[in-house]
C-alpha positions in Angstrom: -36.7 42.2 55.7 -35.6 41.0 59.1 -34.1 42.6 62.2 -30.8 41.5 63.6 -28.4 42.5 66.4 -24.6 41.9 66.5 -24.0 42.0 70.2 -25.6 43.5 73.4 -24.0 45.3 76.4 -23.0 42.7 78.9 -22.7 44.9 82.0 -26.4 45.3 82.9 -28.4 48.5 83.4 -26.8 49.1 86.8 -23.4 47.4 86.2 -24.6 44.1 87.7 -22.0 42.2 85.7 -19.1 44.4 87.1 -20.2 43.9 90.7 -20.5 40.2 90.2 -17.0 39.9 88.8 -15.5 42.0 91.6 -17.4 40.1 94.3 -16.0 36.9 93.0 -12.4 38.3 92.8 -12.6 39.6 96.4 -13.9 36.2 97.7 -17.4 37.6 98.7 -19.1 34.9 96.5 -18.0 31.5 95.5 -17.8 30.1 91.9 -21.3 28.6 92.1 -22.9 31.8 93.1 -20.8 33.7 90.5 -21.9 31.4 87.8 -25.6 31.7 88.8 -25.5 35.5 88.9 -23.9 35.8 85.5 -26.4 33.4 84.0 -29.2 35.5 85.2 -27.7 38.7 83.7 -27.0 36.8 80.4 -30.5 35.4 80.1 -32.0 38.8 81.0 -30.1 40.4 78.2 -31.4 37.8 75.7 -35.0 38.1 76.9 -34.9 41.9 76.4 -33.8 41.4 72.8 -36.5 38.8 72.3 -39.2 41.1 73.8 -37.9 43.9 71.6 -38.9 41.8 68.6 -35.4 41.2 67.2 -35.6 38.4 64.7 -32.0 37.2 64.9 -30.5 37.4 68.4 -26.7 36.9 69.0 -25.3 34.6 71.7 -21.7 34.1 72.9 -21.3 37.8 72.8 -21.4 37.6 76.6 -18.1 37.0 78.4 -16.5 36.6 81.8 -14.0 39.3 80.9 -13.2 39.7 77.2 -14.3 37.9 74.0 -10.7 37.7 72.6 -9.6 36.1 75.9 -12.5 33.7 75.6 -11.1 32.7 72.1 -7.6 32.1 73.5 -8.7 29.8 76.3 -11.2 28.0 74.0 -8.1 27.2 71.8 -5.9 26.3 74.8 -3.7 29.3 74.2 -2.5 29.7 77.7 1.1 31.1 77.9 3.6 28.8 79.7 4.2 31.3 82.5 0.8 30.4 84.0 2.0 27.3 85.7 -1.3 26.3 87.2 -2.6 25.3 83.8 -2.0 21.6 82.9 -4.3 21.3 79.9 -8.0 20.8 79.2 -10.7 23.3 80.1 -9.1 26.5 81.5 -10.1 27.1 85.1 -11.3 30.5 86.2 -8.2 31.1 88.3 -6.0 30.8 85.2 -8.5 32.7 83.0 -8.4 35.7 85.4 -4.6 35.4 85.8 -4.3 35.9 82.1 -6.6 38.9 82.3 -5.3 40.5 85.5 -2.1 38.9 86.5 -1.4 37.5 90.0 1.3 38.0 92.6 3.7 35.8 90.7 2.7 36.0 87.0 2.2 39.0 84.8 -1.0 39.5 82.9 -1.3 39.2 79.1 -1.0 42.3 77.1 -4.1 44.5 76.7 -4.8 46.9 73.8 -7.5 48.8 72.1 -10.2 47.1 70.0 -9.8 48.8 66.7 -10.8 52.5 67.0 -12.9 52.1 70.1 -12.4 52.7 73.8 -12.8 48.9 74.5 -9.6 47.0 75.4 -9.1 43.3 74.6 -6.6 40.8 75.9 -4.1 40.0 73.2 -3.8 36.3 72.4 -0.2 35.0 72.5 -0.3 32.8 69.5 2.5 30.3 68.7 2.7 28.0 65.7 2.2 24.9 67.7 -0.5 22.3 68.1 -3.7 23.7 69.5 -6.7 22.1 71.1 -10.4 23.0 71.4 -10.9 23.0 75.2 -14.7 23.7 74.9 -17.2 24.8 72.3 -18.5 27.9 73.9 -20.6 29.1 71.0 -22.5 25.8 71.1 -23.0 26.0 74.9 -24.4 29.5 74.5 -26.8 28.4 71.7 -28.1 25.5 73.7 -28.7 27.7 76.7 -30.7 30.3 74.8 -32.8 27.6 73.1 -33.5 25.5 76.1 -34.2 28.3 78.6 -35.7 31.0 76.5 -36.9 29.3 73.3 -34.6 31.5 71.2 -33.2 30.2 67.9 -30.0 32.2 68.3 -27.1 33.2 66.2 -23.8 32.2 67.8 -21.0 34.8 67.5 -17.3 34.2 67.4 -14.2 36.1 66.2 -13.3 35.0 62.7 -9.9 33.3 62.1 -8.4 36.1 60.0 -9.1 38.8 62.7 -8.1 36.5 65.5 -4.7 35.9 63.8 -4.1 39.6 62.9 -4.9 40.7 66.5 -2.7 38.2 68.1 1.1 38.4 68.9 3.9 36.0 69.4 4.5 34.9 65.8 6.3 36.0 62.6 4.7 36.5 59.2 6.4 33.3 58.0 4.6 31.4 60.8 1.1 32.3 59.4 0.6 29.2 57.2 1.5 26.9 60.1 -0.9 28.9 62.4 -3.7 28.6 59.9 -3.1 24.8 59.7 -3.4 24.7 63.5 -6.4 26.9 63.8 -8.5 25.7 60.9 -9.3 22.3 62.5 -10.5 24.0 65.7 -12.8 26.4 63.8 -13.9 23.4 61.7 -14.8 21.4 64.8 -16.8 24.4 66.3 -18.8 24.9 63.1 -19.4 21.2 62.5 -20.7 20.8 66.0 -23.0 23.8 65.5 -24.2 22.3 62.2 -24.9 19.0 63.8 -26.9 20.8 66.5 -29.2 22.3 63.9 -27.8 25.9 64.2 -29.1 27.9 61.2 -26.7 30.9 61.3 -23.3 31.7 62.9 -21.8 35.2 63.0 -18.1 35.3 62.2 -16.7 38.7 63.2 -14.0 39.9 60.7 -13.5 43.6 61.4 -9.9 43.3 60.2 -11.3 43.2 56.7 -12.0 47.0 56.9 -8.3 47.8 57.5 -5.8 48.4 54.7 -5.1 44.7 54.1 -3.2 43.5 51.0 -4.4 41.4 48.1 -2.3 38.5 49.5 -4.1 38.8 52.8 -7.4 38.8 51.0 -6.4 35.5 49.3 -5.8 34.1 52.8 -9.3 35.1 53.8 -10.7 33.5 50.7 -8.9 30.2 51.5 -10.0 30.2 55.1 -13.7 30.6 54.3 -13.6 28.2 51.4 -12.3 25.5 53.8 -14.8 26.4 56.6 -17.7 26.3 54.1 -16.5 22.9 52.9 -16.4 21.7 56.5 -19.9 22.7 57.4 -21.9 23.2 54.1 -25.3 23.3 55.8 -24.4 26.0 58.3 -25.0 29.6 57.2 -22.1 31.9 57.9 -22.7 35.6 58.3 -19.3 37.2 57.8 -19.6 40.4 59.8 -17.5 43.5 59.3 -17.8 46.9 61.0 -16.1 50.2 61.9 -15.5 51.1 58.2 -15.9 50.0 54.6 -14.4 46.6 53.6 -11.1 47.1 51.7 -11.7 44.5 48.9 -15.4 44.7 48.3 -15.6 42.6 45.1 -13.5 39.8 46.7 -15.5 39.9 50.0 -18.9 39.5 48.4 -17.6 36.4 46.5 -16.4 34.6 49.7 -17.8 31.2 50.4 -20.3 32.4 53.0 -24.0 32.9 53.0 -24.2 36.4 54.4 -22.1 39.6 54.4 -22.5 42.2 57.2 -21.5 45.8 56.1 -21.3 49.0 58.1 -23.3 51.8 56.3 -22.7 54.3 59.1 -18.9 54.6 59.4 -18.0 53.6 55.9 -17.8 57.2 54.6 -20.2 56.2 51.9 -17.8 53.6 50.4 -19.7 50.4 51.2 -22.8 52.0 49.6 -21.0 53.2 46.5 -19.4 49.7 46.1 -22.8 48.2 46.5 -24.2 50.4 43.8 -21.3 49.9 41.4 -20.6 46.2 41.8 -23.9 44.9 43.0 -24.5 42.2 45.6 -24.9 38.4 45.1 -28.6 37.3 44.9 -27.8 34.1 46.9 -26.4 35.9 50.0 -28.0 37.9 52.8 -26.9 41.5 53.4 -26.5 42.5 57.0 -27.1 46.2 56.6 -25.6 48.1 59.5 -27.7 51.3 59.3 -27.9 52.3 63.0 -24.8 53.7 64.7 -23.6 51.2 67.2 -20.8 53.4 68.6 -22.6 56.6 69.4 -25.6 57.5 71.4 -27.6 59.9 69.3 -31.1 59.3 67.9 -31.0 58.3 64.3 -32.6 60.5 61.7 -35.3 58.0 60.7 -36.1 59.9 57.5 -32.5 59.7 56.3 -32.3 56.0 57.4 -35.4 55.3 55.3 -33.7 57.0 52.4 -30.6 54.9 52.9 -32.7 51.7 53.1 -34.5 52.6 49.9 -31.2 53.2 48.2 -29.9 49.8 49.3 -33.1 48.0 48.2 -32.6 49.3 44.6 -29.7 46.8 44.5 -30.6 44.2 47.1 -34.0 42.5 47.4 -35.8 43.2 50.7 -36.0 39.5 51.6 -32.2 39.4 51.4 -31.7 42.1 54.0 -31.2 42.0 57.7 -31.3 45.5 59.3 -28.9 45.8 62.2 -26.6 48.2 64.1 -23.3 49.1 62.5 -21.4 47.1 65.1 -22.0 45.4 68.5 -23.9 47.6 71.0 -21.2 46.8 73.5 -19.9 50.4 73.0 -23.1 52.2 74.2 -25.0 52.2 77.5 -28.0 50.0 78.0 -31.0 52.3 78.0 -32.0 56.0 78.0 -35.0 55.2 80.3 -32.7 55.6 83.3 -31.5 59.1 82.4 -34.1 61.2 84.3 -32.0 64.3 85.1 -31.4 65.4 81.5 -33.2 68.3 79.9 -36.0 67.2 77.5 -34.2 68.6 74.4 -31.2 66.3 75.1 -32.9 63.3 76.6 -35.3 62.9 73.6 -32.4 63.1 71.2 -30.6 60.1 72.7 -30.7 56.4 71.8 -28.7 53.7 73.7 -28.7 50.0 73.1 -32.4 49.3 73.8 -33.5 52.4 71.8 -31.3 51.4 68.9 -33.0 48.0 68.8 -36.3 49.9 68.8 -35.1 51.9 65.8 -34.1 48.7 64.0 -37.5 47.1 64.5 -39.3 50.3 63.6 -37.4 50.6 60.3 -38.1 47.0 59.5 -41.8 47.6 60.2 -41.7 50.6 57.9 -40.1 48.6 55.2 -42.4 45.6 55.5 -45.7 47.5 56.2 -45.2 50.8 54.5 -44.2 54.4 55.6 -47.6 55.1 57.1 -47.1 52.4 59.7 -44.4 54.4 61.3 -45.3 58.0 60.2 -46.1 59.2 63.7 -42.8 57.9 65.1 -40.8 59.5 62.2 -42.5 62.9 62.9 -41.6 62.8 66.6 -38.1 61.8 65.7 -37.7 64.8 63.3 -39.0 67.2 65.9 -36.6 65.9 68.6 -33.6 66.4 66.2 -34.7 69.9 65.2 -35.2 71.0 68.7 -31.6 70.2 69.7 -30.1 71.6 66.5 -31.7 75.0 67.1 -30.7 75.2 70.8 -28.4 77.9 72.2 -25.9 75.2 73.1 -25.2 74.5 69.5 -25.0 78.1 68.3 -22.0 79.8 70.1 -20.8 82.0 67.3 -17.6 83.1 69.1 -16.5 79.5 69.6 -17.2 78.7 65.9 -15.2 81.7 64.8 -12.3 80.7 67.0 -12.3 77.2 65.5 -12.1 78.6 61.9 -9.2 80.7 62.9 -7.4 77.8 64.6 -7.8 75.6 61.6 -5.9 78.1 59.4 -2.9 78.3 61.7 -0.1 75.9 62.8 0.8 76.1 66.5 4.2 75.4 68.1 6.6 76.3 70.9 8.9 79.3 70.4 12.2 77.5 71.0 13.3 74.1 69.6 13.2 71.2 72.1 17.0 71.0 72.8 17.3 74.7 73.6 14.3 74.9 75.9 15.0 71.5 77.6 18.4 72.8 78.7 16.6 75.9 80.2 14.2 73.5 81.9 16.9 71.4 83.4 18.6 74.4 84.8 15.2 75.6 86.2 14.0 72.4 87.8 17.4 71.0 88.9 16.3 67.4 88.9 18.6 64.4 89.2 19.1 62.2 86.1 16.5 59.4 85.9 13.9 61.6 87.8 11.0 59.6 89.2 7.4 60.6 89.1 3.9 59.1 88.7 1.3 59.5 86.0 -1.1 61.6 88.1 -3.8 59.8 90.1 -3.5 58.0 93.4 -5.9 55.3 94.9 -9.6 56.3 95.0 -10.2 54.7 98.3 -13.6 53.9 99.8 -13.3 57.1 101.9 -12.7 59.2 98.8 -15.7 57.7 97.0 -17.9 58.2 100.1 -16.8 61.8 100.4 -17.6 62.4 96.8 -21.0 60.8 97.3 -21.8 62.9 100.3 -21.0 66.1 98.3 -23.0 64.9 95.3 -26.0 64.1 97.4 -25.9 67.5 99.2 -24.9 66.0 102.6 -21.7 68.0 102.5 -21.1 71.6 101.6 -18.6 72.6 99.0 -16.3 73.8 101.9 -16.5 70.4 103.7 -15.6 68.6 100.5 -12.8 70.9 99.7 -11.4 70.4 103.2 -11.5 66.6 102.7 -9.7 66.8 99.3 -7.1 69.1 100.8 -6.5 66.5 103.6 -6.0 63.8 101.0 -3.6 66.0 98.9 -1.6 66.8 102.0 -1.4 63.1 103.1 -0.2 62.0 99.7 2.3 64.8 99.3 3.8 63.5 102.6 3.7 59.9 101.3 5.4 60.9 98.0 8.2 62.8 99.8 8.7 59.8 102.2 9.0 57.5 99.2 11.5 59.8 97.6 9.8 60.7 94.3 11.4 63.6 92.5 8.3 65.2 90.9 5.1 65.0 92.8 1.4 65.2 91.9 -1.7 66.2 93.8 -3.4 62.9 93.4 -6.6 63.9 91.6 -8.9 63.0 94.5 -11.5 65.5 93.3 -11.8 63.7 90.0 -14.1 60.9 89.2 -12.7 60.3 85.7 -10.0 62.0 83.7 -12.5 63.0 81.0 -15.7 63.4 82.9 -14.1 65.8 85.4 -13.2 68.3 82.7 -16.6 67.9 81.0 -18.2 69.1 84.2 -16.1 72.2 84.1 -16.5 73.1 80.4 -19.5 74.4 78.6 -21.1 72.2 75.9 -21.2 68.9 78.0 -24.0 67.0 79.7 -23.7 63.9 81.9 -25.5 60.6 82.2 -26.6 58.9 85.4 -26.4 55.3 84.2 -24.5 55.8 81.0 -21.9 53.1 81.7 -19.9 51.3 79.1 -17.2 48.6 79.5 -13.6 49.8 78.9 -11.8 46.7 80.0 -12.6 43.8 82.3 -14.8 45.1 85.1 -13.6 48.7 84.4 -16.7 50.6 83.3 -16.6 54.3 82.3 -19.4 56.8 82.0 -18.3 59.0 79.0 -19.5 62.6 79.1 -21.7 63.8 76.3 -20.6 66.6 74.0 -23.9 68.0 72.9 -23.1 71.7 72.2 -20.2 74.0 71.4 -17.4 73.4 73.9 -16.1 76.5 75.7 -14.0 77.5 78.7 -15.8 78.9 81.7 -13.3 79.3 84.6 -10.1 77.6 85.8 -10.6 73.9 86.4 -7.5 72.5 88.1 -5.6 75.5 89.5 -6.8 75.4 93.1 -5.8 71.8 93.9 -2.4 72.2 92.0 -1.5 75.4 93.8 -2.5 73.9 97.2 -0.3 70.9 96.6 2.6 73.0 95.5 2.3 75.1 98.7 3.0 71.9 100.8 6.4 71.0 99.2 9.6 72.4 97.9 9.6 69.8 95.2 8.0 70.4 91.8 4.3 69.5 91.5 2.9 68.7 88.1 -0.4 70.2 86.9 -2.6 67.5 85.4 -4.9 67.9 82.4 -6.5 65.6 79.9 -5.8 66.5 76.3 -8.3 67.6 73.6 -8.0 64.4 71.5 -8.5 62.1 74.5 -11.5 64.1 75.7 -12.9 63.8 72.2 -12.2 60.1 71.8 -13.4 59.2 75.3 -16.7 61.2 75.0 -19.9 60.6 73.2 -19.5 63.3 70.6 -22.2 65.2 68.8 -22.6 64.0 65.2 -23.9 67.2 63.5 -20.4 68.7 63.0 -17.1 67.1 62.3 -14.9 65.6 65.0 -12.2 67.9 63.8 -14.2 71.0 64.7 -15.1 69.5 68.1 -11.4 68.8 68.8 -10.4 72.4 68.0 -13.1 73.7 70.4 -11.6 71.5 73.1 -8.1 72.6 72.3 -9.0 76.3 72.6 -10.6 75.8 76.0 -7.7 73.8 77.3 -5.2 76.4 76.1 -6.8 78.8 78.6 -6.5 76.3 81.4 -2.8 75.7 80.6 -2.3 79.5 80.8 -4.1 79.7 84.1 -1.9 77.0 85.6 1.3 78.7 84.4 0.1 82.1 85.7 -0.5 80.5 89.1 3.1 79.3 89.3 2.7 75.7 88.1 5.6 75.3 85.7 5.4 71.6 84.9 2.1 70.6 83.2 1.1 67.2 82.0 -1.5 67.1 79.2 -2.5 63.4 78.8 -3.3 62.0 75.4 -3.7 58.2 76.0 -6.4 58.1 73.3 -4.6 59.8 70.5 -3.9 56.7 68.6 -7.3 55.0 69.1 -8.9 57.7 67.0 -6.6 56.8 64.1 -8.7 55.8 61.1 -8.5 52.1 60.2 -7.5 52.9 56.6 -4.0 54.2 56.0 -5.2 56.7 53.4 -7.4 58.5 56.0 -4.7 58.8 58.7 -2.7 61.8 57.6 -5.7 64.1 57.8 -6.7 62.9 61.3 -3.2 63.2 62.6 -2.8 66.7 61.2 -5.7 68.1 63.2 -5.2 65.9 66.2 -1.5 67.0 66.6 -2.4 70.6 65.9 -5.1 70.5 68.6 -2.5 69.3 71.1 -0.1 72.0 70.1 -2.7 74.7 70.4 -3.4 73.5 74.0 0.3 73.5 75.0 2.4 75.8 72.9 1.6 79.2 74.4 3.7 78.6 77.6 7.2 80.0 78.5 10.3 78.2 77.5 11.0 77.0 81.1 7.5 75.6 81.5 7.8 71.9 80.9 5.0 70.1 79.0 4.5 66.4 79.7 2.1 64.0 78.1 1.1 60.4 78.7 0.0 57.6 76.3 -0.8 54.0 76.8 -1.8 50.8 74.9 -0.8 51.5 71.3 1.8 50.4 68.8 4.4 53.1 69.4 7.0 51.4 67.2 5.0 52.7 64.2 3.9 55.9 65.9 7.2 57.4 67.0 7.2 60.2 64.4 3.7 61.3 65.5 4.7 61.3 69.2 7.7 63.5 68.4 5.5 65.9 66.4 3.5 66.6 69.6 6.7 68.4 70.8 6.0 67.5 74.4 9.1 67.9 76.5 8.5 64.6 78.2 6.2 61.7 77.3 5.4 58.8 79.5 4.3 55.6 77.8 3.3 52.0 78.7 5.7 49.2 78.2 5.2 46.9 81.1 2.4 44.7 79.6 4.3 44.4 76.3 7.3 43.2 78.4 9.7 45.9 77.3 9.1 45.4 73.6 8.8 49.1 73.1 12.4 49.7 74.0 13.3 47.9 70.7 11.7 50.8 68.8 14.4 53.1 70.0 17.1 50.7 68.7 15.8 51.5 65.2 14.7 55.1 65.5 16.2 58.1 67.2 14.0 59.9 69.8 15.6 63.0 71.4 12.9 64.3 73.8 12.3 63.3 77.4 10.6 59.9 77.8 9.4 57.7 80.7 9.0 54.0 79.8 6.4 52.7 82.2 8.4 50.3 84.4 5.5 48.4 86.0 1.9 47.4 85.2 -0.6 49.2 87.4 -3.5 47.0 86.1 -2.2 44.0 88.0 -2.5 43.7 91.8 1.0 42.3 92.1 3.9 44.4 93.6 6.7 44.3 91.1 10.2 43.3 92.4 13.0 45.9 92.4 15.0 43.6 90.1 12.3 43.6 87.4 12.2 47.4 87.2 16.0 47.6 87.3 16.1 45.3 84.3 13.4 47.4 82.5 15.3 50.7 83.2 18.7 49.3 82.2 17.3 48.0 78.9 15.9 51.5 78.3 19.1 53.4 78.9 20.9 51.1 76.4 19.0 52.8 73.7 18.1 56.2 75.3 20.4 58.8 76.8 20.1 58.8 80.6 19.4 62.5 80.6 16.2 62.1 78.7 15.0 59.0 80.7 12.2 59.4 83.3 11.0 56.7 85.8 7.3 56.1 86.2 4.5 53.5 86.4 2.8 52.8 83.1 -0.5 54.5 84.0 -2.4 56.2 86.8 -2.9 54.5 90.2 -6.5 55.4 90.8 -7.7 51.7 90.8 -5.0 50.3 93.0 -5.0 49.8 96.8 -3.0 52.0 99.1 -0.5 49.3 100.4 0.4 47.9 97.0 0.7 51.5 95.5 3.1 52.5 98.3 5.1 49.3 98.1 5.3 49.4 94.3 6.5 53.0 94.2 9.1 52.4 96.9 10.5 49.6 94.8 10.4 51.8 91.7 12.3 54.6 93.5 14.8 52.0 94.8 15.3 50.7 91.3 15.9 54.2 90.0 18.5 54.7 92.8 20.3 51.5 92.0 20.6 52.3 88.3 21.8 55.8 89.1 24.5 54.5 91.4 25.5 51.9 88.8 25.8 54.5 86.1 27.9 56.8 88.3 30.2 53.9 89.2 30.6 53.0 85.5 31.2 56.7 84.6 33.9 57.0 87.3 35.5 53.8 86.1 35.7 55.2 82.6 37.0 58.6 83.6 
């Protein structure tokens, strides 16, 4: 039995990768220094895995921004709008324009990587002649071998997953796309084979989704051709995040290894293995350690799982590995010095998960006695946390059982209460607002740091936050926004902030993971029963409202998003944790309403990313996810208006779920998808209030008024003007002050132009 890894966090223990990227973007370092710094991080990551004793170490999992973007530029898939690209190797300026946009060209679309909080850049794939601009997997292999003596396993996204996650083509184009892509994959594999590479990892997570038999035949064809092209190269076809959909067909593919997830498969991969067996001429990549969560594995149970697997598959056929790339967890627990012992000793990040892998391999190869002491310590750590007071709040557990047996909802139907709300708020049609946050400037971050370090008192910090709120209320009124926000200057992160205010959470010092590009987040840890302690957002919202006659929205993060953007305890169901969050947030919504805040936004940008990958599992998830949102928001008065916000998901197929949330207004992202979402409303009726994000906040460019006028006008062709709101596509925390103000001024001007045009047209028709 051997140990293997599927991918390692690229960001570094202290986010060195992030700082290097941002230093290059800001012009603080040149391309030469940028390249040197990234090489040092990359080699350091490989050396750590080598020192850990991992037998099969991946390369080409490191990227300058995103692995799917790397695939696009490797295949010369640069959209025509990036005029600086003339062919050949893609320069960094074009690479980062695709990722982030520039002042003249919009960025490529970005969306979630399956059911994780990682975002990838969506390839814009057209059925045309493609070119291999560079063999990045080969370069990565050579680097590891020459500089560290590592016989590595290059990793690349497999052709089926690459096609299914791309956009810009129709189903009838797929055969032509395959004919264009296959020669490029063939060239990559043949060059690896000629170099003497032993194994290559082809990531095909799309095989765990609900794919058809016809799609599976396409996969069979692809790997038959790739195997013919490089018969002496071993392909490890790697799946993760769930059980493969067509097990019997997958294990017969023309590959030399199959990687299966035995953590998130709900037991299906294991039952298929037992029922249908496994080929004796293939290697099984057994994903037995959770690559997506941070909890210590129960080594006794993992040994039982391995023993079950080895009844079907010979030990010398098995690689033990994480269930997926360790991209989704922080680097090491060693840096978490502020946690209590009962929590700290129950955690395992990337480095510790690799230790678990090597330990389990040792136990399998040398016998149980060789790791008995470690297994005993592991058992004690898990028992200590399980018996803690934090995990035994009986009142919370009783509340959850009651909530699960009830269906929540508003008292009045939408149309009746929306009419009351319009009379109450007296807003113009096409009202303008923002999603909630304003720029977290250096001054804001410095103030937070001073408070955190004890250099400022709570009173000093509160005074600073009030000053920022006051400044931005004035700015919003000057710009002419119709509904204002307080700016969220007291919040580090939309989930972490609430975790600090609720019971059942702990926080990490260095627990950073990559969300997209250089954007790293530090998810809170739900380790106990979640419960409400005291109001969390009332003070700032009430203060902001006292400064203006215009309506100020209260701003909360919804229960499903807090769940999906946290590291969640794994001893009870995610459903139960979500209901705990919903019951706590219901009390916060009530506190805001009692304090006079009558417009409350409860954001659920992560609702869809928790959607199971298999269609048959989705109904159950959506039932409790939607009900959790309704519990949080439905106990308010008819005139209290509930808003929510979502981003980066396929709303065209999600419209019914969005409607079932029964939010009075939903704001959603459309800018990166270039207005494609509006087409959904041409096919389906949506009657509630909606704000189609009219510009992309992730790009530093200031959008022109004409662009946003066009976006709004397209929207009101398919939506009634009285239900249409004008807003950016996401919060503005990461943007600079000048571009934020300029963009919002243009947005308000665009709304004003469309209002005037509508009035002129109406008068002409009267």
